[in-house]
C-alpha positions in Angstrom: 25.4 133.9 31.7 23.7 130.5 32.0 26.7 128.9 30.4 29.1 130.4 32.9 27.0 129.1 35.9 26.9 125.7 34.2 30.7 125.7 34.0 31.1 126.6 37.7 28.7 123.8 38.7 30.7 121.3 36.7 34.0 122.4 38.2 32.6 122.1 41.8 31.3 118.6 41.0 34.5 117.5 39.5 36.5 118.8 42.5 34.3 117.0 45.1 34.5 113.8 43.1 38.3 114.0 43.1 38.4 114.6 46.9 36.0 111.7 47.5 38.2 109.5 45.3 41.3 110.5 47.4 39.4 109.9 50.7 39.4 113.6 51.8 36.5 115.7 53.0 35.2 118.4 50.6 34.7 120.8 53.5 38.3 120.5 54.7 40.6 118.9 52.1 43.3 118.3 54.8 41.1 115.9 56.8 40.0 112.4 55.6 36.4 111.9 54.9 34.1 109.8 57.1 34.1 107.1 54.4 37.9 106.9 54.4 38.0 106.5 58.2 35.5 103.7 57.9 37.6 102.1 55.2 40.8 102.4 57.4 39.0 100.8 60.3 37.8 98.0 58.1 41.2 97.6 56.6 42.9 97.2 60.1 40.2 94.8 61.2 40.6 92.8 58.0 44.4 92.7 58.6 44.1 91.5 62.2 41.5 89.0 61.3 43.2 85.6 61.6 46.5 87.2 62.5 48.6 85.1 64.9 51.0 87.2 67.0 52.8 84.1 68.2 54.4 83.5 64.8 57.1 85.7 63.3 56.8 87.0 59.8 57.9 84.5 57.2 57.7 81.7 59.8 59.4 78.6 58.6 61.3 80.4 55.9 64.3 82.7 55.6 65.3 84.6 58.7 63.6 87.9 59.3 65.9 91.0 59.1 65.3 93.7 61.8 67.0 97.0 61.4 67.8 99.4 64.3 68.7 103.0 64.8 69.1 105.0 68.0 68.6 108.7 68.9 70.4 109.7 72.1 68.3 112.1 74.1 70.7 112.6 77.1 73.4 111.0 79.2 72.0 111.2 82.7 74.8 109.9 85.0 77.8 107.7 85.2 78.7 106.0 88.5 82.1 104.5 89.3 80.8 102.9 92.5 78.1 100.8 90.8 80.0 100.6 87.5 77.0 101.7 85.3 75.6 104.7 83.4 72.1 105.9 82.7 71.0 107.1 79.3 67.7 108.2 77.7 67.2 107.3 74.1 64.7 106.7 71.2 64.9 103.2 69.8 63.5 102.5 66.4 63.0 99.0 64.9 62.3 98.2 61.3 61.0 95.0 59.8 58.5 93.8 57.2 55.4 91.7 57.9 53.6 90.8 54.6 50.6 89.8 56.5 49.9 93.5 57.3 50.2 94.7 53.7 47.1 96.7 52.7 48.2 98.5 49.5 50.6 98.1 46.7 51.8 101.7 47.1 54.7 102.0 49.6 54.1 105.7 50.2 50.8 105.0 52.0 51.5 105.1 55.7 49.2 104.5 58.7 50.5 106.0 62.0 48.9 104.1 64.8 49.0 104.3 68.6 51.4 102.2 70.7 48.6 99.9 71.8 48.6 98.5 68.3 51.9 96.9 69.0 50.2 94.5 71.4 48.1 93.1 68.6 50.9 92.3 66.2 54.2 90.4 66.3 57.1 92.5 67.5 60.8 91.5 68.1 61.7 90.3 71.6 64.5 92.8 71.8 66.4 93.3 75.1 69.6 95.0 76.3 72.2 92.4 77.4 73.9 94.8 79.8 70.7 96.3 81.2 70.3 96.7 85.0 67.0 98.5 85.1 64.8 100.4 82.6 61.5 102.1 82.3 59.3 103.3 79.5 58.1 106.9 79.7 54.3 107.2 80.0 53.7 110.9 80.3 51.2 111.8 79.0 50.7 108.4 77.3 53.1 105.6 76.7 55.9 106.9 74.4 55.4 104.2 71.8 54.7 104.5 68.1 53.8 102.2 65.2 53.8 103.1 61.6 52.4 100.7 59.1 53.4 101.0 55.4 51.3 99.8 52.5 53.7 97.0 51.6 53.7 95.6 55.2 56.9 97.5 56.4 56.6 98.4 60.1 58.4 101.1 62.1 58.2 100.5 65.8 59.6 103.3 68.0 59.8 104.0 71.8 61.4 106.3 74.3 62.8 105.0 77.5 65.5 105.4 80.1 67.9 102.6 80.9 70.7 102.0 83.3 73.4 99.9 81.6 76.4 98.1 83.1 79.8 99.6 82.2 82.8 97.8 83.6 85.5 100.5 84.1 89.2 100.2 84.3 90.3 102.7 87.0 94.0 102.2 87.0 94.4 105.7 85.5 91.6 107.3 87.5 91.0 110.3 87.3 93.1 110.5 84.1 91.3 107.6 82.5 89.3 106.9 79.4 86.3 104.6 79.5 84.5 102.6 76.9 80.7 102.1 77.7 78.5 100.0 75.4 74.9 99.4 74.5 74.3 95.7 73.8 71.2 94.9 71.8 70.1 91.3 71.3 67.1 89.1 70.6 66.1 87.1 73.7 64.6 84.0 72.1 65.2 84.1 68.3 68.5 82.7 67.1 70.2 83.8 63.9 68.2 81.2 62.0 65.0 83.1 62.8 65.9 86.8 63.3 69.0 88.7 62.1 69.6 92.2 63.5 71.5 94.9 61.7 72.3 98.6 62.0 70.8 100.9 59.5 72.7 103.4 57.4 72.5 106.1 60.0 72.6 104.0 63.2 73.1 106.7 65.9 71.9 110.3 66.1 72.3 112.9 68.8 75.7 111.9 70.2 77.3 115.2 69.3 74.7 117.2 71.2 74.9 115.0 74.3 76.8 116.4 77.3 78.2 114.9 80.5 79.3 116.7 83.6 82.5 114.7 84.2 83.1 113.2 80.7 83.6 114.2 77.2 82.3 111.9 74.4 85.3 111.4 72.1 83.5 109.3 69.6 81.4 106.2 69.1 81.3 103.1 66.9 78.9 100.3 66.1 79.6 96.6 65.4 77.7 93.4 64.8 78.7 90.0 66.0 77.3 86.6 66.8 77.2 85.4 70.4 77.2 81.7 71.1 75.2 80.8 74.2 73.9 77.6 75.7 70.5 78.0 73.9 72.0 78.8 70.5 73.7 81.5 68.5 72.3 85.0 68.6 72.9 88.2 66.7 74.2 91.1 68.9 74.4 94.7 68.0 76.9 96.9 70.0 77.1 100.6 70.3 80.3 101.8 72.0 80.9 105.3 73.5 84.5 106.5 74.0 84.5 108.7 77.1 87.3 110.8 78.5 87.1 112.0 82.0 87.4 115.8 82.6 90.3 116.5 85.0 89.1 120.0 86.0 86.9 118.8 88.9 89.7 116.7 90.4 92.3 119.4 90.0 90.4 121.8 92.2 89.0 119.2 94.6 91.9 116.9 95.2 95.2 117.7 93.4 95.5 121.4 94.2 94.5 121.1 97.9 97.0 118.2 98.3 99.8 120.4 96.8 99.0 123.2 99.1 98.9 121.0 102.2 102.4 119.6 101.2 103.7 123.2 100.7 102.2 124.2 104.1 104.2 121.4 105.8 107.4 123.1 104.5 106.6 126.2 106.6 108.0 124.4 109.7 111.5 124.5 108.1 111.5 128.3 108.7 110.2 128.1 112.3 112.7 128.1 115.1 113.5 124.6 116.3 112.9 125.6 119.9 109.2 126.4 119.1 108.2 122.8 119.6 104.4 123.4 120.0 104.2 125.4 116.8 106.1 122.9 114.6 104.4 119.8 116.1 100.9 121.3 115.7 101.6 122.3 112.1 102.9 118.8 111.3 100.0 117.0 112.9 97.5 119.3 111.2 98.9 118.6 107.7 98.9 114.9 108.3 95.3 114.8 109.4 94.2 117.0 106.5 95.8 114.6 104.0 94.1 111.7 105.7 90.7 113.5 105.4 91.3 114.2 101.7 92.2 110.6 101.0 89.1 109.3 102.9 86.8 111.6 100.8 88.3 110.4 97.5 87.9 106.7 98.5 84.3 107.2 99.5 83.3 108.0 95.9 85.1 104.9 94.4 84.4 101.2 94.6 86.4 99.0 96.9 88.8 97.7 94.3 92.1 95.9 95.1 94.4 97.5 92.5 96.1 100.9 92.9 94.8 103.9 91.1 96.6 107.0 89.8 95.0 109.2 92.4 96.0 106.8 95.2 99.7 107.0 94.2 99.5 110.8 94.3 97.8 111.0 97.6 100.1 108.5 99.2 103.2 110.4 98.0 101.7 113.6 99.4 101.1 111.9 102.7 104.7 110.6 102.7 106.0 114.2 102.1 103.9 115.6 104.9 104.8 112.8 107.3 108.5 113.2 106.3 108.3 116.9 107.2 107.0 115.9 110.7 109.8 113.4 111.1 112.3 116.0 110.0 111.5 118.0 113.0 111.7 114.9 115.2 115.3 114.5 113.9 116.1 118.2 114.5 114.6 118.0 118.1 116.5 114.8 118.9 119.8 116.1 117.5 119.5 119.4 119.4 118.3 118.1 122.8 120.5 114.9 122.5 123.6 117.0 122.0 122.7 119.1 125.0 122.1 116.0 127.1 125.4 114.5 126.0 127.2 117.7 126.8 125.7 117.9 130.3 126.5 114.3 130.9 130.1 114.8 129.9 130.4 117.8 132.2 128.9 115.9 135.0 131.4 113.1 134.5 134.3 115.6 134.5 133.0 117.1 137.8 132.6 113.7 139.4 136.1 112.7 138.3 137.6 115.8 139.7 135.7 115.4 143.0 136.8 111.7 143.2 140.4 112.7 142.6 140.2 115.3 145.3 138.6 112.8 147.7 141.3 110.2 146.9 144.1 112.7 147.5 142.6 113.7 150.8 142.2 110.1 151.9 145.7 109.2 150.9 147.1 112.2 153.0 145.0 111.1 156.0 146.2 107.5 155.7 149.9 108.6 155.5 149.5 110.6 158.7 147.8 107.6 160.4 150.6 105.2 159.3 153.3 107.5 160.7 151.6 107.6 164.1 150.9 103.9 164.2 154.4 102.9 163.3 155.9 105.0 166.1 153.5 103.5 168.6 154.4 100.0 167.6 158.1 100.6 167.9 157.6 101.9 171.4 155.4 99.0 172.3 157.8 96.4 170.9 160.7 97.8 172.9 158.6 97.7 176.0 157.6 94.0 175.4 161.2 92.9 174.8 162.4 94.5 177.9 159.5 93.3 180.0 160.5 91.0 182.9 157.3 89.0 182.7 157.7 85.9 180.6 154.0 85.7 179.5 154.3 89.1 177.7 157.4 88.0 175.9 155.7 84.7 174.8 152.7 86.7 173.5 155.1 88.8 171.4 156.6 85.7 169.8 153.2 84.1 169.1 152.0 87.2 167.4 154.9 87.6 165.0 156.4 84.1 164.7 154.9 80.7 163.9 156.4 77.4 165.0 156.8 74.6 162.5 153.9 72.1 162.4 151.7 74.5 164.2 148.1 75.4 163.1 147.4 78.1 160.6 145.2 80.0 162.8 147.7 82.8 163.0 147.5 83.4 159.2 145.2 86.0 157.9 141.8 84.9 156.5 142.9 85.6 153.0 145.5 82.8 153.2 143.0 80.2 154.4 141.9 77.5 152.0 138.2 77.3 151.0 136.8 74.4 148.9 133.4 74.7 147.2 131.9 71.5 145.8 129.3 72.0 143.1 127.4 69.4 141.1 126.2 69.8 137.4 122.6 70.8 137.0 120.4 69.3 134.2 120.2 71.6 131.2 122.8 73.9 132.5 125.0 73.6 129.4 122.1 74.5 127.0 121.4 77.6 129.0 125.0 78.6 128.9 125.1 78.0 125.2 122.0 80.2 124.7 123.5 82.9 126.8 126.6 82.9 124.8 124.7 83.1 121.5 122.6 86.0 122.9 125.7 87.8 124.1 127.4 87.3 120.7 124.3 88.6 118.9 124.1 91.6 121.1 127.8 92.3 120.6 127.3 92.1 116.8 124.3 94.5 116.9 126.2 96.9 119.1 129.2 96.8 116.7 126.9 97.4 113.6 125.1 100.3 115.4 128.5 101.7 116.2 129.6 101.5 112.6 126.4 103.2 111.4 126.8 105.9 114.0 130.4 106.5 113.1 129.5 106.7 109.4 126.8 109.3 110.0 128.0 112.9 109.7 128.3 114.7 113.0 126.0 117.7 113.0 127.1 120.5 115.3 124.4 123.0 114.3 120.8 121.7 114.0 119.9 124.6 111.7 121.8 122.8 109.0 119.0 120.1 108.8 116.4 122.8 108.2 118.5 124.5 105.6 118.9 121.3 103.6 115.3 120.4 104.0 114.2 123.8 102.5 115.8 122.7 99.3 115.5 118.9 99.3 111.8 118.7 100.0 110.6 121.1 97.2 113.0 119.7 94.6 111.9 116.2 95.4 108.2 117.1 95.2 108.7 118.9 91.9 110.5 115.9 90.4 107.7 113.6 91.6 105.1 115.8 90.0 106.9 115.9 86.7 107.3 112.1 86.6 103.7 111.5 87.7 102.0 113.8 85.1 104.4 112.8 82.3 103.8 109.1 82.8 100.0 109.1 83.2 99.2 111.8 80.7 101.5 110.5 77.9 100.8 106.9 78.6 97.0 107.5 78.6 97.3 109.3 75.3 99.2 106.5 73.7 96.8 103.9 74.9 93.8 105.9 73.6 95.3 106.1 70.1 
């Protein structure tokens, strides 16, 4: 019995000695002992004693290699107006600082708080295309430092950043975009710090979702950038994004198609219903203008033409053409009626004028017969008159003596002479008038040729009948050409 108790005491002593040797508490083997904590504190103090954070590891020697990997937490937003996107990520950096080595065993790791990063040298990493960023600090700053026994350091942080993304909107909203994350050292050139992607550089892209885009893939690359202050290593992560067309189909394309089809309803309305057809045409035109304004408000003020601009402009043209079609119908209908009334009025005026001329001619014939009889009687009386003065009056009235004055001639036979003098600049005015007259004659002749070449429409309903076919067929052909060009060409460019 005593031997058994002695064996139990020896096993307990041996177990406690092993736990003390491993730095664990005998009461709770999962917790380090008080002595171990004192040793770690002393070890960290010893490592930081005489440590100069201003000097990079291996200062003056070979360049320091810093590895990177990213974990994508979420894509928050993408803005076409400001040409940027917001992303939340975990950034981890890996390098080795032999000044912080505390053990020959690599598997020994000390996980320290983020404040420890302020006491050691860390890379001056920045994002070249960054606009604004912030480090998350709830409930504490989301930073982490892990120190390995051989001096290897893992420095991680979680932050949200807004990065510039210059977009090509020629194919908007059927476009594909390429947004990047540019990582670079701000002050250390390639002779001091060399950055590289680790074996698994990016994690979490497959799980990330965007409301308007689909992430088609990603790729990483490394290149050297030559600037005024030296040559720097730059790491790039590129996301290939394809815009989802569903939102624009229901918000822009489908309403535009329906508005264009609504404008065709006027072709089935009687051409005499002016108020109905004009109101319908103006309503469709104003609706297309409102849709275009709403689309432009969500886009930057760029000079080149986008795919959605072409579609909206063509829809506006179709709607406006439908309104002009009724203008042509109305003009043809009322113009023909006005011409017919004018022609009838001319015929009536001509008939009345002929009747008036005939009546006037009959009256003049009657008056001529009476006057001639009276003159014959008067002439006979004058010839037979015994008074010489009356006979002389008769001769002076109907005969003229040679060399006499021409006062007895009617006024139409008298000579009138008008003397005119040339006016300064008169010839140039006449020349301009002749040119203007010649130009007007040519324009009238051309207008007459065009008018004669146009088919004469007797029934205005023919215009509406042709429009019922021409407008839908033209719009269908436009849609086929539009979607084939942009969808197929965009697919070829992406491959």
